[in-house]
C-alpha positions as a LaTeX table, in Angstrom:
\begin{tabular}{lrrr}
\hline
Residue & $x$ (\AA) & $y$ (\AA) & $z$ (\AA) \\
\hline
Met1 & $-0.15$ & 0.53 & 0.25 \\
Ile2 & 1.43 & 3.00 & $-0.94$ \\
Ala3 & 1.99 & 5.42 & 2.06 \\
Gly4 & 2.93 & 8.96 & 0.36 \\
Ile5 & 4.98 & 10.07 & $-2.15$ \\
Tyr6 & 8.18 & 12.04 & $-2.26$ \\
Ala7 & 7.38 & 15.63 & $-3.65$ \\
Leu8 & 7.48 & 16.35 & $-7.44$ \\
Trp9 & 10.52 & 18.51 & $-8.08$ \\
Asn10 & 8.95 & 21.77 & $-9.28$ \\
Gln11 & 11.64 & 23.93 & $-10.78$ \\
Phe12 & 9.16 & 26.82 & $-11.72$ \\
Thr13 & 7.58 & 27.01 & $-7.96$ \\
Pro14 & 9.92 & 27.89 & $-5.40$ \\
Gln15 & 8.82 & 26.91 & $-1.92$ \\
Pro16 & 10.42 & 27.74 & 1.32 \\
Gln17 & 12.13 & 24.53 & 2.65 \\
Thr18 & 10.78 & 23.59 & 6.39 \\
Phe19 & 13.12 & 21.27 & 8.36 \\
Ser20 & 11.82 & 19.41 & 11.10 \\
Ser21 & 13.55 & 17.74 & 13.27 \\
Ser22 & 10.42 & 16.15 & 14.57 \\
Ala23 & 9.62 & 14.18 & 11.35 \\
Ser24 & 8.82 & 10.63 & 11.62 \\
Thr25 & 9.38 & 9.38 & 8.79 \\
Ser26 & 12.79 & 8.72 & 7.11 \\
Arg27 & 13.31 & 10.06 & 3.48 \\
Ser28 & 16.09 & 9.71 & 1.36 \\
Leu29 & 18.08 & 11.48 & $-1.34$ \\
Asp30 & 20.57 & 10.25 & $-4.35$ \\
Val31 & 22.77 & 12.93 & $-5.32$ \\
Val32 & 24.90 & 12.19 & $-8.49$ \\
Gly33 & 27.73 & 14.68 & $-9.21$ \\
Leu34 & 29.04 & 14.94 & $-12.74$ \\
Gly35 & 31.88 & 16.70 & $-14.75$ \\
Asp36 & 35.37 & 18.07 & $-14.20$ \\
Gly37 & 37.81 & 18.02 & $-11.49$ \\
Leu38 & 35.25 & 20.48 & $-9.80$ \\
Thr39 & 32.95 & 18.05 & $-8.72$ \\
Ser40 & 35.38 & 15.27 & $-8.50$ \\
Gly41 & 37.00 & 17.17 & $-5.19$ \\
Val42 & 40.42 & 17.78 & $-7.03$ \\
Gly43 & 42.40 & 19.98 & $-3.91$ \\
Asp44 & 40.18 & 19.23 & $-1.54$ \\
Thr45 & 43.01 & 18.24 & 1.12 \\
Thr46 & 41.10 & 17.10 & 3.95 \\
Gly47 & 39.46 & 13.89 & 1.99 \\
Ala48 & 36.00 & 14.83 & 2.09 \\
Gly49 & 35.74 & 14.76 & $-1.44$ \\
Gly50 & 34.41 & 18.02 & $-2.08$ \\
Tyr51 & 31.51 & 19.76 & $-2.42$ \\
Leu52 & 29.33 & 16.71 & $-2.75$ \\
Thr53 & 30.08 & 15.16 & 0.53 \\
Leu54 & 30.31 & 18.34 & 2.08 \\
Leu55 & 26.43 & 18.98 & 0.84 \\
Lys56 & 25.36 & 15.63 & 2.40 \\
Asn57 & 26.94 & 17.00 & 5.59 \\
Asp58 & 24.85 & 20.14 & 5.48 \\
Leu59 & 21.68 & 18.37 & 4.27 \\
Thr60 & 21.40 & 15.83 & 7.04 \\
Thr61 & 22.46 & 18.36 & 9.56 \\
Lys62 & 19.72 & 20.35 & 8.85 \\
Asp63 & 16.98 & 16.97 & 8.91 \\
Thr64 & 18.36 & 14.00 & 10.81 \\
His65 & 15.55 & 11.93 & 9.08 \\
Leu66 & 17.11 & 12.91 & 5.59 \\
Lys67 & 19.36 & 10.33 & 4.49 \\
Val68 & 21.32 & 11.54 & 1.91 \\
His69 & 23.35 & 8.89 & $-0.55$ \\
Val70 & 26.21 & 10.70 & $-2.82$ \\
Thr71 & 27.19 & 8.74 & $-5.93$ \\
Asn72 & 30.46 & 10.75 & $-7.62$ \\
Lys73 & 30.82 & 10.28 & $-11.45$ \\
Ala74 & 32.92 & 13.16 & $-12.20$ \\
Glu75 & 36.10 & 12.83 & $-13.73$ \\
Pro76 & 39.32 & 14.98 & $-12.97$ \\
Ala77 & 40.56 & 17.00 & $-15.71$ \\
Ala78 & 37.97 & 16.11 & $-17.74$ \\
Thr79 & 36.46 & 18.32 & $-20.63$ \\
Leu80 & 32.78 & 18.48 & $-21.95$ \\
Ala81 & 33.57 & 15.96 & $-24.85$ \\
Gln82 & 35.03 & 13.37 & $-22.57$ \\
Thr83 & 31.93 & 13.93 & $-20.04$ \\
Gln84 & 29.62 & 13.72 & $-22.66$ \\
Lys85 & 31.45 & 10.20 & $-23.43$ \\
His86 & 31.35 & 9.51 & $-19.92$ \\
Leu87 & 27.40 & 9.76 & $-19.79$ \\
Lys88 & 27.44 & 6.89 & $-22.45$ \\
Lys89 & 28.70 & 4.35 & $-19.59$ \\
Gln90 & 25.99 & 1.93 & $-18.66$ \\
Ser91 & 26.89 & 2.37 & $-14.76$ \\
Val92 & 26.60 & 6.14 & $-15.28$ \\
Gln93 & 23.30 & 6.31 & $-17.18$ \\
Thr94 & 22.13 & 4.17 & $-14.57$ \\
Ala95 & 23.27 & 6.42 & $-11.67$ \\
Val96 & 21.68 & 9.64 & $-13.26$ \\
Gln97 & 18.61 & 7.78 & $-14.23$ \\
His98 & 18.21 & 6.75 & $-10.42$ \\
Ala99 & 19.32 & 10.24 & $-9.22$ \\
Asp100 & 17.02 & 12.77 & $-7.38$ \\
Val101 & 19.52 & 15.61 & $-7.65$ \\
Leu102 & 22.09 & 15.79 & $-10.32$ \\
Thr103 & 24.94 & 18.47 & $-9.81$ \\
Val104 & 27.32 & 19.53 & $-13.28$ \\
Ser105 & 30.87 & 21.25 & $-13.56$ \\
Val106 & 32.00 & 21.56 & $-17.06$ \\
Gly107 & 33.54 & 24.30 & $-19.22$ \\
Thr108 & 36.64 & 25.21 & $-17.42$ \\
His109 & 38.30 & 23.73 & $-19.73$ \\
Glu110 & 36.77 & 25.10 & $-22.95$ \\
Trp111 & 36.65 & 28.40 & $-21.34$ \\
Gln112 & 40.99 & 28.30 & $-20.62$ \\
Thr113 & 40.96 & 26.90 & $-24.34$ \\
Ala114 & 39.23 & 29.95 & $-25.75$ \\
Asp115 & 40.62 & 32.82 & $-23.88$ \\
Gly116 & 44.18 & 31.75 & $-25.13$ \\
Gln117 & 42.82 & 31.66 & $-28.84$ \\
Lys118 & 42.66 & 34.58 & $-30.95$ \\
Gln119 & 38.90 & 36.02 & $-31.73$ \\
Lys120 & 37.95 & 33.68 & $-34.68$ \\
Gly121 & 39.40 & 30.48 & $-32.89$ \\
Ala122 & 37.57 & 31.64 & $-29.47$ \\
Ala123 & 34.56 & 32.01 & $-31.60$ \\
Lys124 & 34.39 & 28.47 & $-32.69$ \\
Thr125 & 35.43 & 27.21 & $-29.27$ \\
Lys126 & 32.63 & 29.08 & $-27.77$ \\
Gln127 & 30.10 & 27.84 & $-30.70$ \\
Gln128 & 31.16 & 24.11 & $-30.08$ \\
Tyr129 & 30.65 & 24.03 & $-26.47$ \\
Thr130 & 27.41 & 25.67 & $-26.46$ \\
Ala131 & 26.21 & 22.59 & $-29.07$ \\
Asp132 & 27.86 & 20.48 & $-26.57$ \\
Leu133 & 25.95 & 21.96 & $-23.60$ \\
Lys134 & 22.74 & 21.77 & $-24.88$ \\
Ala135 & 23.08 & 18.14 & $-26.07$ \\
Tyr136 & 24.74 & 17.26 & $-22.53$ \\
Leu137 & 22.08 & 18.55 & $-20.89$ \\
Arg138 & 19.23 & 17.28 & $-22.57$ \\
Ala139 & 20.87 & 13.83 & $-22.88$ \\
Leu140 & 20.32 & 14.30 & $-18.99$ \\
Arg141 & 17.24 & 15.28 & $-19.14$ \\
Lys142 & 16.10 & 12.53 & $-21.50$ \\
Leu143 & 17.54 & 9.67 & $-18.90$ \\
Asn144 & 16.21 & 11.57 & $-15.65$ \\
Arg145 & 12.92 & 13.26 & $-16.01$ \\
Thr146 & 12.34 & 14.64 & $-12.40$ \\
Ala147 & 15.68 & 15.46 & $-10.89$ \\
Pro148 & 16.39 & 19.15 & $-10.45$ \\
Ile149 & 20.27 & 19.82 & $-12.52$ \\
Tyr150 & 22.70 & 21.92 & $-10.96$ \\
Val151 & 24.90 & 23.66 & $-13.17$ \\
Leu152 & 27.91 & 25.21 & $-11.47$ \\
Gly153 & 29.42 & 28.11 & $-13.28$ \\
Ile154 & 32.83 & 28.48 & $-14.37$ \\
Tyr155 & 35.33 & 30.35 & $-12.07$ \\
Ser156 & 38.90 & 31.75 & $-12.93$ \\
Thr157 & 41.53 & 32.34 & $-9.92$ \\
Ala158 & 42.17 & 36.03 & $-11.20$ \\
Thr159 & 41.45 & 38.85 & $-8.57$ \\
Thr160 & 39.34 & 40.57 & $-11.23$ \\
Glu161 & 36.77 & 38.92 & $-13.29$ \\
Pro162 & 37.77 & 38.95 & $-16.76$ \\
Ala163 & 35.09 & 39.84 & $-19.52$ \\
Ser164 & 35.20 & 36.75 & $-21.49$ \\
Leu165 & 34.34 & 34.65 & $-18.38$ \\
Val166 & 31.28 & 36.83 & $-17.76$ \\
Gln167 & 30.43 & 35.89 & $-21.45$ \\
Trp168 & 30.76 & 32.31 & $-20.92$ \\
Asn169 & 28.64 & 32.31 & $-17.79$ \\
Ala170 & 26.08 & 34.16 & $-19.35$ \\
Asn171 & 25.76 & 31.94 & $-22.00$ \\
Thr172 & 25.86 & 28.82 & $-19.75$ \\
Lys173 & 22.83 & 29.98 & $-17.63$ \\
Thr174 & 20.82 & 30.60 & $-20.92$ \\
Ile175 & 21.67 & 27.12 & $-21.76$ \\
Ala176 & 20.55 & 25.77 & $-18.49$ \\
Asn177 & 17.25 & 27.70 & $-18.78$ \\
Gln178 & 16.36 & 26.08 & $-21.80$ \\
Val179 & 16.12 & 22.97 & $-19.92$ \\
Ser180 & 13.32 & 22.33 & $-17.67$ \\
Arg181 & 14.08 & 22.19 & $-13.93$ \\
Thr182 & 17.68 & 23.19 & $-14.48$ \\
Glu183 & 19.60 & 25.75 & $-12.61$ \\
Phe184 & 22.83 & 28.07 & $-12.85$ \\
Val185 & 24.99 & 28.17 & $-9.69$ \\
Pro186 & 27.19 & 31.18 & $-10.40$ \\
Leu187 & 30.19 & 30.29 & $-8.16$ \\
Asn188 & 33.11 & 33.23 & $-9.58$ \\
Ala189 & 31.71 & 36.35 & $-7.33$ \\
Ala190 & 31.71 & 34.11 & $-4.31$ \\
Leu191 & 35.18 & 32.61 & $-5.10$ \\
Gln192 & 36.83 & 35.73 & $-5.92$ \\
Lys193 & 36.44 & 37.55 & $-2.90$ \\
Gly194 & 38.69 & 35.21 & $-0.75$ \\
Glu195 & 38.86 & 34.99 & 2.39 \\
Thr196 & 41.69 & 35.32 & 5.33 \\
Thr197 & 42.25 & 33.25 & 8.55 \\
Ala198 & 41.72 & 34.61 & 11.70 \\
Ala199 & 45.91 & 34.67 & 12.08 \\
Ser200 & 45.84 & 36.70 & 8.67 \\
Ser201 & 46.48 & 40.15 & 8.18 \\
Ser202 & 43.57 & 42.73 & 7.34 \\
Asn203 & 45.91 & 43.89 & 5.13 \\
Ser204 & 46.36 & 41.04 & 3.17 \\
Thr205 & 46.00 & 41.52 & $-0.51$ \\
Ser206 & 43.09 & 40.26 & $-3.00$ \\
Ala207 & 45.84 & 37.64 & $-4.56$ \\
Asp208 & 46.15 & 36.20 & $-0.53$ \\
Lys209 & 42.63 & 35.82 & $-0.11$ \\
Asn210 & 42.37 & 34.09 & $-3.43$ \\
Gln211 & 45.38 & 31.71 & $-2.09$ \\
Tyr212 & 43.27 & 30.81 & 1.03 \\
Ile213 & 40.26 & 29.70 & $-1.17$ \\
Phe214 & 42.63 & 27.92 & $-3.88$ \\
Asn215 & 44.47 & 25.22 & $-4.12$ \\
Glu216 & 48.42 & 25.24 & $-4.34$ \\
Asp217 & 47.81 & 24.53 & $-8.11$ \\
His218 & 46.40 & 28.10 & $-8.09$ \\
Phe219 & 43.26 & 26.77 & $-9.94$ \\
His220 & 41.22 & 24.13 & $-7.81$ \\
Pro221 & 39.37 & 25.53 & $-4.97$ \\
Ser222 & 41.36 & 24.51 & $-1.33$ \\
Ser223 & 38.63 & 22.94 & 1.67 \\
Lys224 & 37.77 & 26.28 & 1.89 \\
Gly225 & 36.95 & 26.93 & $-1.62$ \\
Tyr226 & 35.02 & 23.69 & $-1.50$ \\
Asp227 & 33.26 & 25.27 & 1.72 \\
Arg228 & 32.09 & 28.52 & 0.14 \\
Ile229 & 30.96 & 26.30 & $-3.03$ \\
Thr230 & 28.70 & 24.10 & $-0.75$ \\
Ala231 & 27.16 & 26.89 & 0.87 \\
Ile232 & 26.01 & 28.39 & $-2.77$ \\
Leu233 & 24.86 & 25.16 & $-3.82$ \\
Tyr234 & 23.02 & 24.43 & $-0.63$ \\
Lys235 & 20.81 & 27.75 & $-0.84$ \\
Ser236 & 20.24 & 26.65 & $-4.43$ \\
Val237 & 18.79 & 23.14 & $-3.20$ \\
Val238 & 16.67 & 24.64 & $-0.26$ \\
Lys239 & 15.51 & 27.76 & $-2.52$ \\
His240 & 14.15 & 25.80 & $-5.13$ \\
Gly241 & 12.24 & 23.07 & $-2.79$ \\
Asn242 & 14.02 & 20.18 & $-3.92$ \\
Leu243 & 14.27 & 18.31 & $-0.84$ \\
Pro244 & 11.65 & 15.42 & $-0.26$ \\
Lys245 & 8.57 & 15.70 & 1.87 \\
Lys246 & 5.37 & 14.04 & 2.21 \\
Gly247 & 2.28 & 15.54 & $-0.64$ \\
Gly248 & 3.78 & 17.42 & $-3.80$ \\
Ser249 & 2.56 & 19.81 & $-5.94$ \\
Leu250 & 2.40 & 19.84 & $-9.72$ \\
Arg251 & 0.98 & 21.97 & $-12.89$ \\
Met252 & $-1.85$ & 20.64 & $-15.01$ \\
Ile253 & $-2.87$ & 22.24 & $-18.36$ \\
Gly254 & $-5.86$ & 21.01 & $-20.21$ \\
Ile255 & $-5.74$ & 22.45 & $-23.90$ \\
Gly256 & $-8.23$ & 21.47 & $-26.34$ \\
Asp257 & $-11.80$ & 21.78 & $-27.04$ \\
Ser258 & $-15.26$ & 21.87 & $-25.23$ \\
Leu259 & $-14.15$ & 18.34 & $-24.12$ \\
Thr260 & $-11.17$ & 19.79 & $-22.40$ \\
His261 & $-13.44$ & 22.86 & $-21.32$ \\
Gly262 & $-16.25$ & 20.35 & $-19.23$ \\
Val263 & $-19.18$ & 21.35 & $-21.45$ \\
Gly264 & $-21.91$ & 19.64 & $-20.28$ \\
Asp265 & $-20.39$ & 19.10 & $-16.51$ \\
Thr266 & $-23.78$ & 20.59 & $-14.45$ \\
Thr267 & $-22.08$ & 20.04 & $-11.01$ \\
Lys268 & $-21.32$ & 23.17 & $-9.20$ \\
Gln269 & $-17.46$ & 23.16 & $-9.49$ \\
Gly270 & $-17.72$ & 22.20 & $-13.12$ \\
Gly271 & $-13.97$ & 21.95 & $-14.95$ \\
Gly272 & $-14.63$ & 18.58 & $-16.45$ \\
Tyr273 & $-12.01$ & 15.57 & $-16.41$ \\
Val274 & $-9.65$ & 18.43 & $-15.41$ \\
Arg275 & $-11.29$ & 19.29 & $-12.27$ \\
Arg276 & $-11.84$ & 16.00 & $-11.29$ \\
Leu277 & $-8.58$ & 14.91 & $-11.65$ \\
Gln278 & $-7.25$ & 17.65 & $-9.63$ \\
Ser279 & $-9.32$ & 16.10 & $-6.66$ \\
Thr280 & $-8.55$ & 12.61 & $-7.60$ \\
Leu281 & $-4.64$ & 13.22 & $-7.34$ \\
Lys282 & $-5.41$ & 15.30 & $-3.89$ \\
Lys283 & $-7.76$ & 12.73 & $-2.19$ \\
Lys284 & $-5.70$ & 9.56 & $-3.79$ \\
Lys285 & $-2.36$ & 10.35 & $-4.15$ \\
Asn286 & $-1.99$ & 13.28 & $-1.30$ \\
Ile287 & $-0.89$ & 15.73 & $-4.58$ \\
Thr288 & $-1.71$ & 19.58 & $-4.93$ \\
Val289 & $-2.58$ & 20.10 & $-8.51$ \\
Lys290 & $-2.62$ & 23.60 & $-9.58$ \\
Thr291 & $-4.69$ & 23.51 & $-13.15$ \\
Asn292 & $-5.05$ & 25.78 & $-16.05$ \\
Asn293 & $-7.95$ & 24.91 & $-18.27$ \\
Phe294 & $-7.65$ & 26.26 & $-21.84$ \\
Gly295 & $-10.02$ & 24.23 & $-23.31$ \\
Val296 & $-12.57$ & 26.34 & $-25.80$ \\
Asn297 & $-16.02$ & 25.09 & $-26.68$ \\
Gly298 & $-16.54$ & 24.96 & $-30.62$ \\
Asn299 & $-12.35$ & 24.66 & $-31.33$ \\
Met300 & $-11.30$ & 22.89 & $-34.35$ \\
Ser301 & $-7.83$ & 21.38 & $-34.52$ \\
Thr302 & $-6.90$ & 24.11 & $-36.62$ \\
Gln303 & $-7.92$ & 26.87 & $-33.93$ \\
Ile304 & $-6.48$ & 24.94 & $-31.09$ \\
Leu305 & $-2.95$ & 25.24 & $-33.03$ \\
Ser306 & $-3.27$ & 28.69 & $-33.83$ \\
Arg307 & $-3.74$ & 29.63 & $-30.02$ \\
Val308 & $-0.88$ & 27.31 & $-28.74$ \\
Lys309 & 1.13 & 28.99 & $-31.09$ \\
Asn310 & $-0.23$ & 32.73 & $-30.35$ \\
Asp311 & $-1.53$ & 33.23 & $-26.92$ \\
Ala312 & 1.06 & 34.42 & $-24.81$ \\
Thr313 & $-0.63$ & 33.44 & $-21.65$ \\
Leu314 & $-1.35$ & 29.81 & $-22.76$ \\
Arg315 & 2.29 & 29.31 & $-23.72$ \\
Asn316 & 3.72 & 30.49 & $-20.43$ \\
Arg317 & 1.63 & 28.35 & $-18.37$ \\
Leu318 & 2.52 & 25.36 & $-20.99$ \\
Gln319 & 6.25 & 26.14 & $-20.31$ \\
Arg320 & 5.68 & 25.82 & $-16.82$ \\
Ala321 & 3.53 & 22.78 & $-16.70$ \\
Asp322 & 4.44 & 19.31 & $-15.26$ \\
Leu323 & 1.62 & 17.54 & $-16.74$ \\
Ile324 & $-0.38$ & 18.01 & $-20.53$ \\
Thr325 & $-3.70$ & 16.94 & $-21.58$ \\
Val326 & $-5.13$ & 17.58 & $-25.24$ \\
Thr327 & $-8.46$ & 17.00 & $-26.94$ \\
Ala328 & $-8.50$ & 17.63 & $-30.25$ \\
Gly329 & $-10.54$ & 16.41 & $-33.52$ \\
Gly330 & $-13.99$ & 16.10 & $-32.32$ \\
Asn331 & $-14.90$ & 19.40 & $-34.14$ \\
Asp332 & $-13.04$ & 18.72 & $-37.24$ \\
Met333 & $-15.16$ & 15.02 & $-37.56$ \\
Leu334 & $-18.54$ & 17.02 & $-36.76$ \\
Gly335 & $-17.73$ & 18.97 & $-39.38$ \\
Val336 & $-17.26$ & 16.98 & $-41.76$ \\
Leu337 & $-20.36$ & 14.65 & $-40.65$ \\
Gln338 & $-22.74$ & 17.16 & $-40.62$ \\
Lys339 & $-22.60$ & 17.81 & $-44.38$ \\
Asp340 & $-23.37$ & 14.53 & $-45.67$ \\
Phe341 & $-24.66$ & 12.54 & $-42.02$ \\
Phe342 & $-27.16$ & 10.28 & $-44.11$ \\
Lys343 & $-25.19$ & 9.82 & $-46.93$ \\
Leu344 & $-21.26$ & 9.80 & $-45.95$ \\
Asp345 & $-18.66$ & 11.16 & $-48.62$ \\
Gln346 & $-15.81$ & 8.86 & $-48.33$ \\
Ala347 & $-13.63$ & 11.11 & $-50.13$ \\
Lys348 & $-14.14$ & 14.37 & $-47.59$ \\
Leu349 & $-13.92$ & 11.92 & $-45.09$ \\
Lys350 & $-10.37$ & 10.82 & $-45.95$ \\
Gln351 & $-9.51$ & 14.67 & $-46.81$ \\
Gly352 & $-11.12$ & 15.55 & $-43.54$ \\
Gly353 & $-8.78$ & 13.05 & $-41.87$ \\
Glu354 & $-5.43$ & 14.00 & $-43.91$ \\
Thr355 & $-5.80$ & 17.48 & $-42.69$ \\
Tyr356 & $-6.52$ & 16.77 & $-38.92$ \\
Gln357 & $-3.33$ & 14.40 & $-38.81$ \\
Gln358 & $-1.47$ & 17.23 & $-40.41$ \\
Asn359 & $-2.93$ & 19.70 & $-37.52$ \\
Leu360 & $-2.51$ & 17.31 & $-34.89$ \\
Ala361 & 0.92 & 16.66 & $-35.87$ \\
Gln362 & 2.10 & 20.73 & $-35.72$ \\
Leu363 & 0.18 & 20.92 & $-32.72$ \\
Leu364 & 2.26 & 18.11 & $-30.96$ \\
Lys365 & 5.21 & 19.28 & $-32.48$ \\
Thr366 & 4.75 & 23.17 & $-31.01$ \\
Ile367 & 3.73 & 21.47 & $-27.37$ \\
Arg368 & 6.66 & 19.57 & $-27.25$ \\
Gln369 & 8.90 & 22.94 & $-29.02$ \\
Val370 & 7.41 & 24.98 & $-25.57$ \\
Asn371 & 7.89 & 22.34 & $-22.86$ \\
Pro372 & 10.06 & 19.52 & $-23.91$ \\
Asp373 & 9.46 & 17.40 & $-21.03$ \\
Ala374 & 6.35 & 16.94 & $-19.53$ \\
Pro375 & 4.31 & 13.90 & $-20.54$ \\
Ile376 & 1.43 & 14.37 & $-22.86$ \\
Phe377 & $-1.69$ & 12.71 & $-22.75$ \\
Val378 & $-4.13$ & 12.84 & $-25.63$ \\
Leu379 & $-7.94$ & 11.97 & $-25.50$ \\
Ser380 & $-9.29$ & 9.88 & $-28.10$ \\
Leu381 & $-11.97$ & 10.52 & $-30.16$ \\
Tyr382 & $-15.77$ & 9.06 & $-29.12$ \\
Asn383 & $-18.94$ & 8.53 & $-31.45$ \\
Pro384 & $-21.78$ & 10.51 & $-30.03$ \\
Phe385 & $-24.22$ & 9.28 & $-31.99$ \\
Tyr386 & $-23.66$ & 5.26 & $-31.83$ \\
Val387 & $-26.61$ & 4.45 & $-29.53$ \\
Tyr388 & $-28.92$ & 6.49 & $-31.80$ \\
Phe389 & $-27.20$ & 4.69 & $-35.32$ \\
Pro390 & $-25.56$ & 1.91 & $-34.22$ \\
Lys391 & $-25.84$ & 0.83 & $-37.92$ \\
Met392 & $-24.14$ & 3.28 & $-39.22$ \\
Thr393 & $-21.07$ & 1.42 & $-39.32$ \\
Ser394 & $-19.29$ & 4.09 & $-41.41$ \\
Ile395 & $-19.22$ & 6.24 & $-38.73$ \\
Gln396 & $-17.59$ & 3.97 & $-36.32$ \\
Thr397 & $-15.10$ & 3.15 & $-39.08$ \\
Thr398 & $-14.19$ & 6.82 & $-39.64$ \\
Ile399 & $-13.97$ & 7.19 & $-35.79$ \\
Lys400 & $-11.61$ & 4.36 & $-35.41$ \\
Ala401 & $-9.27$ & 5.46 & $-38.42$ \\
Trp402 & $-9.25$ & 9.02 & $-36.65$ \\
Asn403 & $-7.95$ & 7.20 & $-33.59$ \\
Lys404 & $-5.61$ & 5.65 & $-35.36$ \\
Val405 & $-4.11$ & 8.77 & $-36.47$ \\
Ile406 & $-4.16$ & 9.99 & $-32.72$ \\
Gln407 & $-2.09$ & 7.10 & $-31.77$ \\
Gln408 & 0.47 & 7.43 & $-34.67$ \\
Glu409 & 0.91 & 10.81 & $-33.82$ \\
Val410 & 1.21 & 9.89 & $-30.38$ \\
Lys411 & 3.70 & 7.61 & $-31.03$ \\
Ala412 & 6.17 & 9.74 & $-32.90$ \\
Thr413 & 5.95 & 12.74 & $-30.15$ \\
Asp414 & 8.33 & 12.05 & $-27.24$ \\
His415 & 6.72 & 11.01 & $-23.96$ \\
Ala416 & 3.23 & 11.48 & $-25.03$ \\
Tyr417 & 0.55 & 8.83 & $-24.69$ \\
Tyr418 & $-2.92$ & 8.12 & $-25.83$ \\
Val419 & $-5.75$ & 7.96 & $-23.76$ \\
Asn420 & $-8.65$ & 5.49 & $-25.29$ \\
Ile421 & $-12.13$ & 6.96 & $-24.28$ \\
Asp422 & $-13.71$ & 5.77 & $-26.92$ \\
Ala423 & $-13.88$ & 2.47 & $-25.40$ \\
Val424 & $-15.71$ & 3.71 & $-22.75$ \\
Leu425 & $-17.63$ & 6.64 & $-23.97$ \\
Thr426 & $-19.14$ & 5.32 & $-27.18$ \\
Lys427 & $-21.77$ & 2.27 & $-26.27$ \\
Gly428 & $-22.62$ & 4.18 & $-22.75$ \\
Lys429 & $-22.28$ & 0.83 & $-20.72$ \\
Gln430 & $-24.77$ & $-0.83$ & $-22.66$ \\
Thr431 & $-24.60$ & $-4.85$ & $-23.12$ \\
Lys432 & $-26.75$ & $-6.78$ & $-25.92$ \\
Ala433 & $-29.26$ & $-7.49$ & $-24.03$ \\
Lys434 & $-30.18$ & $-4.37$ & $-22.62$ \\
Ala435 & $-29.61$ & $-2.00$ & $-25.74$ \\
Thr436 & $-31.29$ & 1.45 & $-25.89$ \\
His437 & $-31.13$ & 4.80 & $-27.48$ \\
Thr438 & $-29.90$ & 6.24 & $-24.67$ \\
Asn439 & $-25.98$ & 6.80 & $-23.82$ \\
Arg440 & $-25.83$ & 6.93 & $-19.83$ \\
Tyr441 & $-22.59$ & 9.06 & $-20.40$ \\
Leu442 & $-23.59$ & 11.47 & $-22.54$ \\
Asn443 & $-26.32$ & 14.89 & $-22.46$ \\
Glu444 & $-29.05$ & 14.80 & $-24.58$ \\
Gly445 & $-29.04$ & 17.54 & $-26.11$ \\
Thr446 & $-25.37$ & 18.51 & $-26.74$ \\
Lys447 & $-23.89$ & 14.69 & $-26.88$ \\
Met448 & $-21.20$ & 16.03 & $-24.77$ \\
Pro449 & $-20.24$ & 14.09 & $-21.70$ \\
Asn450 & $-22.75$ & 14.40 & $-18.64$ \\
Asn451 & $-21.53$ & 14.20 & $-14.80$ \\
Thr452 & $-20.82$ & 10.48 & $-14.77$ \\
Gly453 & $-18.98$ & 10.64 & $-18.43$ \\
Tyr454 & $-16.46$ & 13.07 & $-17.08$ \\
Gln455 & $-15.74$ & 10.88 & $-14.25$ \\
Val456 & $-15.67$ & 8.17 & $-16.98$ \\
Ile457 & $-13.17$ & 9.96 & $-18.75$ \\
Glu458 & $-11.09$ & 10.71 & $-15.80$ \\
His459 & $-10.40$ & 7.25 & $-14.72$ \\
Gln460 & $-9.25$ & 6.21 & $-18.05$ \\
Leu461 & $-7.14$ & 9.18 & $-17.86$ \\
Leu462 & $-5.55$ & 8.32 & $-14.40$ \\
Asp463 & $-4.98$ & 4.77 & $-15.60$ \\
Thr464 & $-3.05$ & 6.05 & $-18.53$ \\
Met465 & $-1.10$ & 8.35 & $-16.33$ \\
Asn466 & $-0.52$ & 5.29 & $-13.65$ \\
Gln467 & 0.73 & 3.10 & $-16.48$ \\
His468 & 3.50 & 5.84 & $-16.80$ \\
Arg469 & 3.91 & 7.20 & $-13.80$ \\
Ser470 & 7.66 & 7.54 & $-13.89$ \\
Trp471 & 7.13 & 10.67 & $-16.16$ \\
Trp472 & 4.83 & 12.79 & $-14.03$ \\
Leu473 & 5.68 & 11.07 & $-10.46$ \\
Thr474 & 8.39 & 10.84 & $-8.26$ \\
Lys475 & 9.50 & 7.80 & $-5.80$ \\
Glu476 & 6.84 & 6.37 & $-3.75$ \\
Glu477 & 6.98 & 5.50 & 0.04 \\
Glu478 & 5.64 & 1.71 & $-0.01$ \\
\hline
\end{tabular}
């Protein structure tokens, strides 16, 4: 029996973290470090292993019921290209897949190389670094859809920050911001300040202070430097609420037509399947769901696509979403059927299906461009006329053909899933022995789902979500 769930890592809704010494439940956090010598701990003469072990100590000190396990997969002196190659190892991939938090330190080697090159060569090195970092972070996100990624900034041992380093860090931050749940952690400003010991003179120079922060090689942080890095990283982890706790929250967006809007739902709350799913997740999983319903009555696939492309508010909510649902095609289908309902033109049906497939493909592509990571659950079409005209097999054949189109486009879209509501709505829970001309799940007038119908849709959606829970729900406590 599921006793509870860990919090969803929500990069976009920072929550102040509360540490409770009275908590009775032991929780675990797997932290995996990747990259170069900074993460591997080169220069830490205490033998602690650099900032990863120090971060573990800080986290467990603040919360005695939190068990932190650290896996260091970084390699000293590794370039970004070598770090990318390292990610192909099965042991590294396994560690990344099971991580709750990922930290990455890369770019120092590339920046130093560019800093010693002429303008044209430096630009080429930076361009290659940009492409490689994008590919690397996306590869990490593909392996692990939920863990936050912390990209540590590049630093310099110089007493003043070089202009080129400012540009490289700004570029790294921009790349990090393009990957969901990824945070850039600046280090250079804090490390440049240095720090003197109590015995040091107050007149110590900046170079003296930096010698205290950096190791004797004048490049890698000293033990004190790692303390400072840890303090910065710790604040970032806590700030964004990335520590596990009971319950959790996620953002859900519904995009589509009247089915998503909830037309036909006569309950006081309204909201169709979107509101019902919100309620169910709270009751059964203790997850607080913040919903945004962008279903518009009467919208055809072209109109839905246009809104996703041009509606700034919708795109903003879509970009932040942890869970996406889509309904599209019902009005396209009705538009074709209503022209010649009792004498269907197969050529027009085929043409309508081809146009719909193009629109749906573009719709899912656009959604994925705005939000590369959140799972997309696409609801099937259903036949609202079946109980009235069960012998008009051409309608049901067309519905099945269009649903096959949905399945094809869903399969072609990364982390998209087909939700079959046709199987439960079309026949309205009838048996051959008790066939009637009434669909218990649809409103007589609008042919839209009634309250029971929306409940059935929500059950189908939740069932599909549970089959793919790894993409939207983090680890559970059994």
